[in-house]
N, C-alpha and C positions, 0 to 999 in steps of 0.2 A: 580455453576457458577451463578452470579447474572444475572437477566434479564436486557436487555438494551432497552431503549426507546428513540426515537429521539425527541428533543425539542429545541426551541430557547429561550435563556434567555434574557429578556429585563428588565434591572434594577434588581428588585427582583422577577420578575414574569416569570414563565415558560409557553411558548406557545407550546403545543404538535403538532408535525408534523404528527403524526400517532394517532391511537386510544390510549387514555391514559390508564395507568394500572388500572385494575378494583379494585385492593385492596386498592386504595387511597380514596375510597368513605366512609370509616369508620370515617373520621374526626380526627383520631389519628395521631400524628407525625410519619413521616417515614424518616429514615436516608437514604440519597442518596450520591452517588459519582458522581462528575461532571468532565467530560473531555471536554476541549475546542477544538473543531475541526475547523480549519480555512483552507479554500481553498487557496493554494498558488498562484493560477493563475486563471484568468477569463476564461470562455470557449473560448473566442477569442484568448487569449494568449496560451492556451493549444493546440488549432488547429494549430497555427503557430509553436509551439514547435516541432511538428512532422517533419516539413520541416527542421527546424534548426538541429534536430538530424540526419536526412538523410544527410544533407550537411556535418556535422561533420564526420559521418561515411565514406562518400565517400572520404573526404580529408585524413582520416586515412588510408583507403585502398590504395589510390594513393601514400601515402608516404612510403609504404612498411615498416611500423613501426615494424613488427614482421617477419623479414626475416628468422628466424629459423624454422618457421612453413611452411613446404613444402606441406603438405596435411592437409588442414583445417578440413576436415571431420574426418580423423583419430585422429587428435589432440583433437577435440571436444569429440569423443567417449571415448578417454583415460581420458580426464578431467572429464567426467561425470560418470565414473565407480564408483559404490557404494563401499565405504570402509567397512571393517569389523567393526561391532559395538563392543564396549568394552563388554567383558563378554559373547560374542556369537561366536560360530564357524560358518564357512561357510556352 
């Protein structure tokens, strides 16, 4: 597995957010793979998102959207049971 280092790309220049890789000091070219990571929300938006999620879940609970589930704890235990993996016995 390749090593991963955090950096910010500005134009054609990388600014390391952590200690840079030590093997780049040789001056020879190094092939890299770049993944662009964007935050979808600012910290303020993420903080209010929790309240929005709570409101949505409370509305869902009040609407009795899943009337067939009479015992939520039993339903959850059943839903989380491990399945038998292919090629393996219990």
